[in-house]
C-alpha positions in Angstrom: -22.9 -21.0 23.3 -22.7 -21.5 19.4 -20.5 -18.8 17.5 -21.7 -18.0 13.9 -19.3 -18.5 11.1 -19.6 -14.9 10.4 -18.4 -14.1 13.8 -15.1 -16.5 13.7 -14.1 -15.1 10.6 -14.7 -11.3 12.3 -12.8 -12.4 15.3 -9.9 -14.3 13.3 -9.8 -10.8 11.2 -9.3 -8.7 14.5 -6.6 -10.9 16.0 -4.6 -10.9 12.6 -4.8 -7.3 12.8 -3.8 -7.2 16.6 -0.9 -9.3 15.7 0.6 -7.1 12.7 0.2 -4.2 15.2 1.9 -5.8 17.8 4.8 -6.7 15.7 5.1 -3.2 14.5 5.1 -1.4 17.7 7.6 -3.7 18.9 10.0 -2.8 16.3 9.5 0.6 16.6 9.8 0.7 20.2 13.0 -1.4 20.1 14.2 0.6 17.1 17.7 2.4 18.8 18.3 5.0 15.7 17.2 8.6 15.7 13.1 8.4 15.1 10.9 11.3 14.5 7.7 11.7 16.7 6.3 9.1 14.8 5.8 5.3 13.6 7.9 6.8 10.9 11.8 6.3 11.6 12.9 7.7 8.3 12.2 8.9 4.6 13.5 7.7 1.6 13.2 8.8 -1.6 13.7 7.0 -5.0 11.3 8.8 -6.7 10.5 12.3 -6.3 7.8 14.9 -7.8 4.0 14.9 -8.4 1.7 16.2 -10.6 -1.5 16.4 -8.9 -0.8 20.0 -7.6 -3.0 19.7 -4.3 -3.6 23.4 -3.0 -2.0 22.5 0.3 1.1 20.5 -0.8 3.8 21.3 1.7 6.1 19.1 -0.5 5.8 21.3 -3.6 6.1 24.5 -1.9 9.6 23.0 0.0 11.0 21.9 -3.3 10.4 24.7 -5.1 11.5 27.2 -2.3 14.3 26.1 -0.1 15.3 23.0 -2.4 15.2 24.5 -5.7 18.8 24.8 -6.0 19.2 20.6 -5.4 19.7 18.8 -8.5 16.5 16.8 -8.3 14.5 20.0 -8.2 16.0 22.1 -10.5 13.3 21.6 -13.2 10.7 21.9 -10.4 8.5 19.6 -8.7 8.4 17.1 -11.9 8.5 13.3 -11.2 12.2 12.1 -11.2 13.8 8.6 -10.5 16.9 9.2 -8.4 19.4 6.6 -9.1 21.3 7.2 -6.0 18.7 6.3 -3.6 19.3 2.4 -4.6 22.4 2.2 -2.7 20.4 3.2 0.6 20.5 0.4 3.1 17.9 -0.1 5.9 18.1 -1.7 9.0 15.9 -4.4 10.9 13.0 -2.8 12.5 12.9 0.9 10.6 9.7 2.0 9.3 10.3 3.7 6.3 8.2 6.4 4.5 9.0 6.0 0.6 8.7 8.8 -1.6 7.3 11.6 0.9 8.4 14.0 -1.7 6.3 12.7 -4.4 3.5 10.2 -5.5 5.1 6.9 -6.6 1.7 5.6 -7.8 0.4 8.5 -9.8 -0.3 7.8 -13.0 2.2 9.9 -14.5 5.0 7.7 -12.7 6.4 5.2 -15.5 5.3 1.2 -14.4 8.9 0.6 -14.8 9.9 3.0 -12.1 7.7 1.4 -9.6 8.9 -2.2 -10.4 12.4 -1.0 -9.6 11.2 0.1 -6.3 9.2 -2.6 -5.4 12.1 -4.8 -6.3 14.6 -2.8 -4.2 12.3 -3.0 -1.0 12.4 -6.6 -1.3 16.5 -7.0 -0.3 14.9 -5.8 3.3 12.5 -8.1 4.7 12.7 -7.2 8.1 12.2 -3.3 7.3 8.8 -1.9 7.1 7.9 0.2 4.3 5.3 2.4 4.1 3.7 3.7 0.8 1.0 6.5 0.8 -0.6 7.8 -2.4 -3.7 9.7 -4.0 -4.1 6.9 -6.9 -4.4 3.7 -4.5 -6.3 2.1 -7.9 -2.9 1.5 -8.9 -1.9 -0.6 -6.2 -3.9 -3.3 -7.8 -1.5 -3.4 -10.8 1.4 -4.6 -8.2 -0.7 -6.8 -5.8 1.0 -9.8 -6.2 4.5 -8.6 -6.2 4.3 -6.5 -3.2 6.4 -8.0 -0.2 4.4 -8.8 2.9 6.6 -5.8 4.8 5.1 -3.1 2.8 2.1 -0.9 4.2 -0.3 0.4 1.6 -1.8 3.6 2.3 -4.1 6.1 0.8 -4.8 9.9 1.7 -9.0 10.3 2.0 -9.4 13.7 3.6 -13.3 13.8 3.1 -16.2 11.8 1.6 -17.7 14.6 -0.3 -16.4 14.5 -3.9 -18.1 18.2 -4.1 -15.7 19.9 -1.7 -12.8 18.9 -4.2 -14.6 20.0 -7.3 -15.9 23.6 -5.8 -12.7 24.2 -4.0 -10.3 23.0 -6.6 -8.2 21.0 -4.1 -6.5 18.8 -6.2 -6.2 17.3 -9.8 -5.7 13.8 -8.0 -8.6 10.9 -8.2 -11.9 12.1 -6.3 -11.9 11.0 -2.6 -14.8 8.4 -3.7 -12.7 6.6 -6.4 -9.7 6.2 -3.6 -12.4 4.8 -1.0 -13.5 2.1 -3.7 -9.9 1.4 -4.6 -9.0 0.7 -0.8 -11.9 -1.0 -0.1 -11.6 -3.4 -2.8 -7.7 -4.0 -2.0 -6.8 -7.1 -0.7 -3.8 -6.3 1.3 -3.7 -6.9 5.3 -1.6 -3.8 6.1 -3.5 -0.8 5.0 -3.0 2.7 6.0 -5.3 5.7 5.6 -4.3 9.1 6.0 -7.0 11.7 6.9 -4.8 15.0 6.4 -5.5 17.5 6.3 -9.2 16.7 7.3 -11.8 18.6 4.8 -15.5 18.8 6.2 -17.4 15.2 6.1 -20.6 13.5 6.5 -19.8 11.7 9.8 -21.8 8.6 9.3 -20.7 8.1 5.8 -17.0 8.5 6.7 -17.0 6.2 9.6 -18.6 3.6 7.1 -15.8 4.2 4.7 -13.2 3.9 6.8 -14.8 0.4 8.5 -15.4 -1.0 5.1 -11.6 0.1 4.2 -10.5 -1.6 7.6 -7.2 0.3 8.0 -4.8 -1.1 10.4 -3.6 2.8 11.0 -5.6 6.1 10.5 -3.5 9.3 11.1 -5.9 12.2 11.3 -5.0 16.1 11.3 -6.0 19.7 10.5 -3.6 21.6 8.1 -0.5 23.0 9.3 0.0 25.9 6.7 -2.8 28.1 6.8 -4.4 27.2 3.4 -7.8 28.2 4.6 -9.2 24.8 3.6 -13.0 24.0 4.0 -12.4 22.2 7.6 -14.9 20.5 10.1 -15.5 21.7 13.5 -13.4 20.5 15.9 -16.2 18.5 17.9 -17.2 16.8 14.3 -13.7 15.5 14.2 -13.4 14.2 17.6 -16.9 12.3 17.1 -15.0 10.7 13.8 -11.6 9.8 16.3 -13.9 8.3 19.0 -15.9 6.3 16.5 -12.8 4.9 14.7 -10.6 4.2 17.6 -12.3 0.9 18.7 -11.1 -0.7 15.3 -8.1 1.0 13.7 -5.0 2.8 15.7 -5.4 5.9 15.5 -2.5 8.4 15.4 -3.6 12.0 16.2 -1.7 14.9 14.5 -2.4 18.5 14.4 -6.0 18.5 16.3 -7.5 22.2 16.6 -10.5 24.4 15.8 -11.4 24.8 12.2 -9.7 28.1 11.2 -13.1 29.7 11.0 -14.6 28.4 13.9 -16.1 30.5 16.8 -16.2 33.9 14.8 -18.0 36.1 16.9 -19.8 38.1 14.2 -19.3 37.9 10.5 -20.4 39.8 7.3 -19.9 37.8 3.9 -19.3 40.4 0.8 -18.3 38.2 -2.3 -15.3 36.0 -1.2 -14.3 38.2 1.6 -15.0 37.7 5.7 -15.2 40.7 7.7 -14.7 39.5 11.1 -15.8 41.9 13.8 -13.0 41.7 16.4 -13.2 43.2 20.1 -17.0 43.8 19.9 -17.0 45.6 23.3 -13.4 47.6 23.8 -13.1 50.2 25.7 -14.5 52.5 23.3 -18.1 50.8 22.5 -18.4 52.7 19.1 -15.2 51.5 17.8 -14.6 48.1 15.8 -11.4 46.9 14.5 -11.8 44.8 11.2 -9.8 41.7 10.0 -10.3 41.1 6.4 -9.9 37.1 5.6 -10.1 35.5 2.2 -12.1 32.9 2.2 -10.9 29.8 0.6 
């Protein structure tokens, strides 16, 4: 039976993805250090701080509260190059999340800082380095100098730009801009984080992920009670089902949307009045709970 040239190329790309994934999983499973419950074995923060002002950002909240007395956060969550981090050593097989307390590729980060980070990780060719940004267009500036052990990731929480605008989710580039940047990125090791997941259009979002073609996709709901515009659980599970055949899916917090399953409610301006216990012992009594919407 003849196989078309297109089919051969698709099979070749799928095999390449499987071999990369095999290499990563072998390193992770054989790494003897104290790992977190994830593919990430440690974090490294040569650059901290961010000016995207995402409304759900746990890192900013952490930096401005519990970490506010530390040197690198005394002036708030502003971008900072941490020179002491360039003495850190990494071991074979580690999977290192770079700058989880900031966005290394934000437009507010000097090019020289990024070049210094890339130059440093080249000293550790047997370590995997994960980058995650909301400004993946900037990856294109450095694509010719990234080492092969770098994973280039982007957060894309939804396909709906209007959600970003309506609810002031972030000052980062819109989801559609991130999608285009990742789709056109010529790199074998791509990673997508759909966390915190926001409501989306199923067919369009699936198409986006297929066109980006990441090896790994993280999917999860918000963990910090931010009352975001979330999709219903059934919709998220359908997304996972459709993406699983072509990418390695890592499920994080998977739950019902915060406002899913309300028995009865009345909308008054921006307040949701939920009727709890509609049939208590006293049928004439209703306990009201007031929840601020978005």
